[in-house]
N, C-alpha and C positions, 0 to 999 in steps of 0.2 A: 504494500500500500504506500510505503514511503517513496518508492521509485516513481510511482504514478503521480503523486503529488508534486515531487520535484520536477518531473517532466512537464506537467501542466503549468507550473509556476514559471519555468524557463520559457516555455512557448508564449505565455502571456506577456512576460517582460520583453521578449524578443519582438513580438508583434507591436507592442507599444513603442519600442525604440525605432523599429522600421517605419512606422507610420508618422512619427513626430520629429524625426531628425534628418529629414531629407536635405535641408539647406545648411546643416551644421558642418563646418569644416574643422577637422582636427588634423594635427600634423602626422600622426602615425597611422591611424585606421579610420575609415569612414564609419560613423555610428549607424548610418543607414544600412550598410552592408553587414556590420556586426550584428545588428538586430535581426536581420534576415537569417543569418547563420545560427544565431541563438534560438530563434523560433523553430528552425528545422531540427536542430539538435534536441531541443526540448520535446518536440513532437515525437521524434524517433525514440527518445528515452521512455516516454510514456507508453508508446506502442510496444516496445520490447518488454517493459514491466508488465503490461497487460498480457502479452503472450506468455511470459514466464509464469505468471499467476494462473493462467488457464491450463498450463501443462502440469502444474503441481497436483498431485493427488490430494484430495480433501481427507483429513483425518479427524 
């Protein structure tokens, strides 16, 4: 359950960054692109946590 929550949180923060920082210029990394990557990684983590939870036998 913890992995799902972390993945959803990362995805939400990533989408917020992606949508709100299009015009922000930073010297090292574009916050717009970092938000997109964070959203994708968060969604993937939540998906893998869900798949892992579905494969575990219930005791």
